PDB file with SEQRES, HELIX, SHEET and CRYST1 records, atoms N, CA, C and O in Angstrom:
SEQRES   1 A   53  MET ASP THR ALA GLY GLN HIS VAL GLU ALA THR ASP LYS          
SEQRES   2 A   53  ALA GLY SER LEU PHE ALA ALA GLN LEU ALA ILE VAL GLY          
SEQRES   3 A   53  LEU VAL LEU VAL THR ALA LEU TYR ALA PRO ARG GLU ASN          
SEQRES   4 A   53  SER ASP ARG ALA PHE ARG LEU LEU ASP TRP MET LYS SER          
SEQRES   5 A   53  SER                                                          
HELIX    1 AA1 THR A    3  TYR A   34  1                                  32    
HELIX    2 AA2 ARG A   37  SER A   52  1                                  16    
CRYST1    1.000    1.000    1.000  90.00  90.00  90.00 P 1           1          
ATOM      1  N   MET A   1     -37.668 -52.215 -26.522  1.00  0.00           N  
ATOM      2  CA  MET A   1     -36.400 -51.536 -26.700  1.00  0.00           C  
ATOM      3  C   MET A   1     -35.322 -52.530 -27.085  1.00  0.00           C  
ATOM      4  O   MET A   1     -35.288 -53.663 -26.605  1.00  0.00           O  
ATOM      5  N   ASP A   2     -34.464 -52.084 -27.943  1.00  0.00           N  
ATOM      6  CA  ASP A   2     -33.368 -52.935 -28.385  1.00  0.00           C  
ATOM      7  C   ASP A   2     -32.089 -52.503 -27.661  1.00  0.00           C  
ATOM      8  O   ASP A   2     -31.255 -51.797 -28.228  1.00  0.00           O  
ATOM      9  N   THR A   3     -31.945 -52.928 -26.422  1.00  0.00           N  
ATOM     10  CA  THR A   3     -30.789 -52.500 -25.633  1.00  0.00           C  
ATOM     11  C   THR A   3     -29.500 -53.158 -26.116  1.00  0.00           C  
ATOM     12  O   THR A   3     -28.427 -52.567 -25.994  1.00  0.00           O  
ATOM     13  N   ALA A   4     -29.586 -54.371 -26.663  1.00  0.00           N  
ATOM     14  CA  ALA A   4     -28.383 -55.030 -27.160  1.00  0.00           C  
ATOM     15  C   ALA A   4     -27.809 -54.248 -28.342  1.00  0.00           C  
ATOM     16  O   ALA A   4     -26.594 -54.079 -28.442  1.00  0.00           O  
ATOM     17  N   GLY A   5     -28.669 -53.777 -29.225  1.00  0.00           N  
ATOM     18  CA  GLY A   5     -28.223 -52.977 -30.360  1.00  0.00           C  
ATOM     19  C   GLY A   5     -27.626 -51.654 -29.916  1.00  0.00           C  
ATOM     20  O   GLY A   5     -26.640 -51.192 -30.490  1.00  0.00           O  
ATOM     21  N   GLN A   6     -28.211 -51.045 -28.906  1.00  0.00           N  
ATOM     22  CA  GLN A   6     -27.673 -49.793 -28.386  1.00  0.00           C  
ATOM     23  C   GLN A   6     -26.310 -50.019 -27.745  1.00  0.00           C  
ATOM     24  O   GLN A   6     -25.416 -49.182 -27.870  1.00  0.00           O  
ATOM     25  N   HIS A   7     -26.151 -51.138 -27.066  1.00  0.00           N  
ATOM     26  CA  HIS A   7     -24.863 -51.452 -26.436  1.00  0.00           C  
ATOM     27  C   HIS A   7     -23.784 -51.634 -27.491  1.00  0.00           C  
ATOM     28  O   HIS A   7     -22.665 -51.148 -27.327  1.00  0.00           O  
ATOM     29  N   VAL A   8     -24.109 -52.321 -28.561  1.00  0.00           N  
ATOM     30  CA  VAL A   8     -23.140 -52.533 -29.637  1.00  0.00           C  
ATOM     31  C   VAL A   8     -22.767 -51.205 -30.280  1.00  0.00           C  
ATOM     32  O   VAL A   8     -21.599 -50.967 -30.587  1.00  0.00           O  
ATOM     33  N   GLU A   9     -23.754 -50.341 -30.485  1.00  0.00           N  
ATOM     34  CA  GLU A   9     -23.494 -49.041 -31.090  1.00  0.00           C  
ATOM     35  C   GLU A   9     -22.594 -48.204 -30.188  1.00  0.00           C  
ATOM     36  O   GLU A   9     -21.672 -47.553 -30.681  1.00  0.00           O  
ATOM     37  N   ALA A  10     -22.837 -48.205 -28.890  1.00  0.00           N  
ATOM     38  CA  ALA A  10     -22.010 -47.452 -27.950  1.00  0.00           C  
ATOM     39  C   ALA A  10     -20.594 -48.017 -27.912  1.00  0.00           C  
ATOM     40  O   ALA A  10     -19.623 -47.265 -27.825  1.00  0.00           O  
ATOM     41  N   THR A  11     -20.479 -49.331 -27.977  1.00  0.00           N  
ATOM     42  CA  THR A  11     -19.163 -49.963 -27.976  1.00  0.00           C  
ATOM     43  C   THR A  11     -18.398 -49.600 -29.241  1.00  0.00           C  
ATOM     44  O   THR A  11     -17.196 -49.343 -29.185  1.00  0.00           O  
ATOM     45  N   ASP A  12     -19.078 -49.578 -30.373  1.00  0.00           N  
ATOM     46  CA  ASP A  12     -18.429 -49.191 -31.632  1.00  0.00           C  
ATOM     47  C   ASP A  12     -17.932 -47.747 -31.574  1.00  0.00           C  
ATOM     48  O   ASP A  12     -16.829 -47.447 -32.033  1.00  0.00           O  
ATOM     49  N   LYS A  13     -18.744 -46.860 -31.012  1.00  0.00           N  
ATOM     50  CA  LYS A  13     -18.332 -45.458 -30.896  1.00  0.00           C  
ATOM     51  C   LYS A  13     -17.135 -45.324 -29.959  1.00  0.00           C  
ATOM     52  O   LYS A  13     -16.200 -44.577 -30.245  1.00  0.00           O  
ATOM     53  N   ALA A  14     -17.166 -46.045 -28.848  1.00  0.00           N  
ATOM     54  CA  ALA A  14     -16.058 -45.981 -27.905  1.00  0.00           C  
ATOM     55  C   ALA A  14     -14.779 -46.527 -28.537  1.00  0.00           C  
ATOM     56  O   ALA A  14     -13.700 -45.968 -28.341  1.00  0.00           O  
ATOM     57  N   GLY A  15     -14.896 -47.596 -29.280  1.00  0.00           N  
ATOM     58  CA  GLY A  15     -13.734 -48.161 -29.955  1.00  0.00           C  
ATOM     59  C   GLY A  15     -13.178 -47.232 -31.011  1.00  0.00           C  
ATOM     60  O   GLY A  15     -11.962 -47.107 -31.156  1.00  0.00           O  
ATOM     61  N   SER A  16     -14.052 -46.587 -31.744  1.00  0.00           N  
ATOM     62  CA  SER A  16     -13.618 -45.630 -32.765  1.00  0.00           C  
ATOM     63  C   SER A  16     -12.920 -44.429 -32.131  1.00  0.00           C  
ATOM     64  O   SER A  16     -11.901 -43.957 -32.635  1.00  0.00           O  
ATOM     65  N   LEU A  17     -13.469 -43.946 -31.035  1.00  0.00           N  
ATOM     66  CA  LEU A  17     -12.860 -42.819 -30.339  1.00  0.00           C  
ATOM     67  C   LEU A  17     -11.487 -43.203 -29.797  1.00  0.00           C  
ATOM     68  O   LEU A  17     -10.539 -42.425 -29.904  1.00  0.00           O  
ATOM     69  N   PHE A  18     -11.374 -44.394 -29.218  1.00  0.00           N  
ATOM     70  CA  PHE A  18     -10.090 -44.868 -28.703  1.00  0.00           C  
ATOM     71  C   PHE A  18      -9.065 -44.998 -29.819  1.00  0.00           C  
ATOM     72  O   PHE A  18      -7.907 -44.617 -29.646  1.00  0.00           O  
ATOM     73  N   ALA A  19      -9.477 -45.529 -30.956  1.00  0.00           N  
ATOM     74  CA  ALA A  19      -8.563 -45.682 -32.091  1.00  0.00           C  
ATOM     75  C   ALA A  19      -8.091 -44.325 -32.600  1.00  0.00           C  
ATOM     76  O   ALA A  19      -6.924 -44.173 -32.961  1.00  0.00           O  
ATOM     77  N   ALA A  20      -8.979 -43.344 -32.634  1.00  0.00           N  
ATOM     78  CA  ALA A  20      -8.605 -42.004 -33.089  1.00  0.00           C  
ATOM     79  C   ALA A  20      -7.616 -41.363 -32.114  1.00  0.00           C  
ATOM     80  O   ALA A  20      -6.638 -40.745 -32.535  1.00  0.00           O  
ATOM     81  N   GLN A  21      -7.869 -41.510 -30.820  1.00  0.00           N  
ATOM     82  CA  GLN A  21      -6.952 -40.960 -29.822  1.00  0.00           C  
ATOM     83  C   GLN A  21      -5.587 -41.629 -29.902  1.00  0.00           C  
ATOM     84  O   GLN A  21      -4.557 -40.961 -29.805  1.00  0.00           O  
ATOM     85  N   LEU A  22      -5.577 -42.923 -30.076  1.00  0.00           N  
ATOM     86  CA  LEU A  22      -4.329 -43.664 -30.191  1.00  0.00           C  
ATOM     87  C   LEU A  22      -3.555 -43.238 -31.437  1.00  0.00           C  
ATOM     88  O   LEU A  22      -2.330 -43.124 -31.397  1.00  0.00           O  
ATOM     89  N   ALA A  23      -4.256 -43.005 -32.529  1.00  0.00           N  
ATOM     90  CA  ALA A  23      -3.610 -42.559 -33.759  1.00  0.00           C  
ATOM     91  C   ALA A  23      -2.989 -41.175 -33.579  1.00  0.00           C  
ATOM     92  O   ALA A  23      -1.886 -40.926 -34.067  1.00  0.00           O  
ATOM     93  N   ILE A  24      -3.672 -40.288 -32.895  1.00  0.00           N  
ATOM     94  CA  ILE A  24      -3.147 -38.942 -32.665  1.00  0.00           C  
ATOM     95  C   ILE A  24      -1.891 -38.997 -31.792  1.00  0.00           C  
ATOM     96  O   ILE A  24      -0.893 -38.344 -32.097  1.00  0.00           O  
ATOM     97  N   VAL A  25      -1.941 -39.770 -30.715  1.00  0.00           N  
ATOM     98  CA  VAL A  25      -0.780 -39.887 -29.843  1.00  0.00           C  
ATOM     99  C   VAL A  25       0.385 -40.522 -30.603  1.00  0.00           C  
ATOM    100  O   VAL A  25       1.531 -40.098 -30.450  1.00  0.00           O  
ATOM    101  N   GLY A  26       0.101 -41.522 -31.410  1.00  0.00           N  
ATOM    102  CA  GLY A  26       1.152 -42.150 -32.215  1.00  0.00           C  
ATOM    103  C   GLY A  26       1.779 -41.179 -33.197  1.00  0.00           C  
ATOM    104  O   GLY A  26       2.997 -41.167 -33.375  1.00  0.00           O  
ATOM    105  N   LEU A  27       0.959 -40.374 -33.825  1.00  0.00           N  
ATOM    106  CA  LEU A  27       1.466 -39.385 -34.773  1.00  0.00           C  
ATOM    107  C   LEU A  27       2.351 -38.353 -34.078  1.00  0.00           C  
ATOM    108  O   LEU A  27       3.394 -37.966 -34.605  1.00  0.00           O  
ATOM    109  N   VAL A  28       1.935 -37.916 -32.903  1.00  0.00           N  
ATOM    110  CA  VAL A  28       2.741 -36.955 -32.155  1.00  0.00           C  
ATOM    111  C   VAL A  28       4.065 -37.590 -31.729  1.00  0.00           C  
ATOM    112  O   VAL A  28       5.108 -36.939 -31.792  1.00  0.00           O  
ATOM    113  N   LEU A  29       4.034 -38.841 -31.300  1.00  0.00           N  
ATOM    114  CA  LEU A  29       5.268 -39.529 -30.908  1.00  0.00           C  
ATOM    115  C   LEU A  29       6.227 -39.683 -32.086  1.00  0.00           C  
ATOM    116  O   LEU A  29       7.426 -39.443 -31.950  1.00  0.00           O  
ATOM    117  N   VAL A  30       5.705 -40.079 -33.226  1.00  0.00           N  
ATOM    118  CA  VAL A  30       6.555 -40.226 -34.412  1.00  0.00           C  
ATOM    119  C   VAL A  30       7.138 -38.871 -34.807  1.00  0.00           C  
ATOM    120  O   VAL A  30       8.307 -38.782 -35.182  1.00  0.00           O  
ATOM    121  N   THR A  31       6.335 -37.831 -34.725  1.00  0.00           N  
ATOM    122  CA  THR A  31       6.819 -36.489 -35.033  1.00  0.00           C  
ATOM    123  C   THR A  31       7.909 -36.076 -34.050  1.00  0.00           C  
ATOM    124  O   THR A  31       8.922 -35.496 -34.442  1.00  0.00           O  
ATOM    125  N   ALA A  32       7.695 -36.379 -32.772  1.00  0.00           N  
ATOM    126  CA  ALA A  32       8.682 -36.007 -31.756  1.00  0.00           C  
ATOM    127  C   ALA A  32      10.009 -36.717 -31.987  1.00  0.00           C  
ATOM    128  O   ALA A  32      11.067 -36.137 -31.739  1.00  0.00           O  
ATOM    129  N   LEU A  33       9.974 -37.940 -32.448  1.00  0.00           N  
ATOM    130  CA  LEU A  33      11.196 -38.721 -32.583  1.00  0.00           C  
ATOM    131  C   LEU A  33      11.902 -38.556 -33.927  1.00  0.00           C  
ATOM    132  O   LEU A  33      13.132 -38.583 -33.979  1.00  0.00           O  
ATOM    133  N   TYR A  34      11.152 -38.386 -35.008  1.00  0.00           N  
ATOM    134  CA  TYR A  34      11.753 -38.461 -36.333  1.00  0.00           C  
ATOM    135  C   TYR A  34      11.636 -37.206 -37.186  1.00  0.00           C  
ATOM    136  O   TYR A  34      12.197 -37.163 -38.281  1.00  0.00           O  
ATOM    137  N   ALA A  35      10.940 -36.202 -36.730  1.00  0.00           N  
ATOM    138  CA  ALA A  35      10.760 -34.990 -37.530  1.00  0.00           C  
ATOM    139  C   ALA A  35      11.972 -34.065 -37.363  1.00  0.00           C  
ATOM    140  O   ALA A  35      12.807 -34.283 -36.485  1.00  0.00           O  
ATOM    141  N   PRO A  36      12.060 -33.048 -38.197  1.00  0.00           N  
ATOM    142  CA  PRO A  36      13.121 -32.045 -38.013  1.00  0.00           C  
ATOM    143  C   PRO A  36      13.037 -31.400 -36.624  1.00  0.00           C  
ATOM    144  O   PRO A  36      12.001 -31.464 -35.962  1.00  0.00           O  
ATOM    145  N   ARG A  37      14.104 -30.801 -36.208  1.00  0.00           N  
ATOM    146  CA  ARG A  37      14.265 -30.300 -34.832  1.00  0.00           C  
ATOM    147  C   ARG A  37      13.114 -29.392 -34.391  1.00  0.00           C  
ATOM    148  O   ARG A  37      12.586 -29.571 -33.294  1.00  0.00           O  
ATOM    149  N   GLU A  38      12.721 -28.443 -35.205  1.00  0.00           N  
ATOM    150  CA  GLU A  38      11.668 -27.499 -34.811  1.00  0.00           C  
ATOM    151  C   GLU A  38      10.342 -28.215 -34.564  1.00  0.00           C  
ATOM    152  O   GLU A  38       9.672 -27.957 -33.565  1.00  0.00           O  
ATOM    153  N   ASN A  39       9.969 -29.101 -35.461  1.00  0.00           N  
ATOM    154  CA  ASN A  39       8.724 -29.853 -35.293  1.00  0.00           C  
ATOM    155  C   ASN A  39       8.820 -30.811 -34.112  1.00  0.00           C  
ATOM    156  O   ASN A  39       7.843 -31.015 -33.391  1.00  0.00           O  
ATOM    157  N   SER A  40       9.990 -31.392 -33.917  1.00  0.00           N  
ATOM    158  CA  SER A  40      10.195 -32.310 -32.805  1.00  0.00           C  
ATOM    159  C   SER A  40      10.006 -31.592 -31.473  1.00  0.00           C  
ATOM    160  O   SER A  40       9.357 -32.117 -30.567  1.00  0.00           O  
ATOM    161  N   ASP A  41      10.570 -30.395 -31.354  1.00  0.00           N  
ATOM    162  CA  ASP A  41      10.403 -29.618 -30.128  1.00  0.00           C  
ATOM    163  C   ASP A  41       8.936 -29.307 -29.859  1.00  0.00           C  
ATOM    164  O   ASP A  41       8.470 -29.402 -28.724  1.00  0.00           O  
ATOM    165  N   ARG A  42       8.223 -28.940 -30.898  1.00  0.00           N  
ATOM    166  CA  ARG A  42       6.788 -28.650 -30.746  1.00  0.00           C  
ATOM    167  C   ARG A  42       6.012 -29.898 -30.319  1.00  0.00           C  
ATOM    168  O   ARG A  42       5.105 -29.819 -29.490  1.00  0.00           O  
ATOM    169  N   ALA A  43       6.370 -31.032 -30.884  1.00  0.00           N  
ATOM    170  CA  ALA A  43       5.683 -32.269 -30.537  1.00  0.00           C  
ATOM    171  C   ALA A  43       5.953 -32.652 -29.085  1.00  0.00           C  
ATOM    172  O   ALA A  43       5.047 -33.112 -28.389  1.00  0.00           O  
ATOM    173  N   PHE A  44       7.193 -32.468 -28.622  1.00  0.00           N  
ATOM    174  CA  PHE A  44       7.499 -32.764 -27.220  1.00  0.00           C  
ATOM    175  C   PHE A  44       6.747 -31.825 -26.283  1.00  0.00           C  
ATOM    176  O   PHE A  44       6.292 -32.249 -25.221  1.00  0.00           O  
ATOM    177  N   ARG A  45       6.612 -30.566 -26.659  1.00  0.00           N  
ATOM    178  CA  ARG A  45       5.814 -29.639 -25.840  1.00  0.00           C  
ATOM    179  C   ARG A  45       4.354 -30.055 -25.820  1.00  0.00           C  
ATOM    180  O   ARG A  45       3.693 -29.973 -24.785  1.00  0.00           O  
ATOM    181  N   LEU A  46       3.852 -30.500 -26.959  1.00  0.00           N  
ATOM    182  CA  LEU A  46       2.468 -30.972 -27.027  1.00  0.00           C  
ATOM    183  C   LEU A  46       2.274 -32.211 -26.159  1.00  0.00           C  
ATOM    184  O   LEU A  46       1.246 -32.343 -25.493  1.00  0.00           O  
ATOM    185  N   LEU A  47       3.248 -33.119 -26.158  1.00  0.00           N  
ATOM    186  CA  LEU A  47       3.159 -34.297 -25.299  1.00  0.00           C  
ATOM    187  C   LEU A  47       3.135 -33.904 -23.830  1.00  0.00           C  
ATOM    188  O   LEU A  47       2.375 -34.478 -23.050  1.00  0.00           O  
ATOM    189  N   ASP A  48       3.959 -32.929 -23.439  1.00  0.00           N  
ATOM    190  CA  ASP A  48       3.937 -32.447 -22.050  1.00  0.00           C  
ATOM    191  C   ASP A  48       2.583 -31.848 -21.703  1.00  0.00           C  
ATOM    192  O   ASP A  48       2.059 -32.068 -20.611  1.00  0.00           O  
ATOM    193  N   TRP A  49       2.017 -31.087 -22.639  1.00  0.00           N  
ATOM    194  CA  TRP A  49       0.709 -30.480 -22.411  1.00  0.00           C  
ATOM    195  C   TRP A  49      -0.370 -31.546 -22.280  1.00  0.00           C  
ATOM    196  O   TRP A  49      -1.243 -31.450 -21.418  1.00  0.00           O  
ATOM    197  N   MET A  50      -0.307 -32.569 -23.143  1.00  0.00           N  
ATOM    198  CA  MET A  50      -1.294 -33.645 -23.098  1.00  0.00           C  
ATOM    199  C   MET A  50      -1.163 -34.443 -21.808  1.00  0.00           C  
ATOM    200  O   MET A  50      -2.165 -34.894 -21.252  1.00  0.00           O  
ATOM    201  N   LYS A  51       0.052 -34.618 -21.334  1.00  0.00           N  
ATOM    202  CA  LYS A  51       0.288 -35.372 -20.110  1.00  0.00           C  
ATOM    203  C   LYS A  51      -0.255 -34.629 -18.892  1.00  0.00           C  
ATOM    204  O   LYS A  51      -0.772 -35.260 -17.971  1.00  0.00           O  
ATOM    205  N   SER A  52      -0.147 -33.311 -18.872  1.00  0.00           N  
ATOM    206  CA  SER A  52      -0.583 -32.537 -17.718  1.00  0.00           C  
ATOM    207  C   SER A  52      -2.097 -32.317 -17.689  1.00  0.00           C  
ATOM    208  O   SER A  52      -2.649 -31.959 -16.649  1.00  0.00           O  
ATOM    209  N   SER A  53      -2.759 -32.526 -18.807  1.00  0.00           N  
ATOM    210  CA  SER A  53      -4.216 -32.316 -18.853  1.00  0.00           C  
ATOM    211  C   SER A  53      -4.986 -33.450 -18.270  1.00  0.00           C  
ATOM    212  O   SER A  53      -6.216 -33.411 -18.241  1.00  0.00           O  
TER     213      SER A  53                                                      
END                                                                             
């Protein structure tokens, strides 16, 4: 068995998932701060929902 290769593959997947989550949170934050009022309100509600989950 190639456990070292499996470990690297799992680490790559975890890193990719973390990067995607970070990008989504960053996008929501930028929307909350710099978008028009209606979109900003929606983004702040989404942040509250994400925080409570």
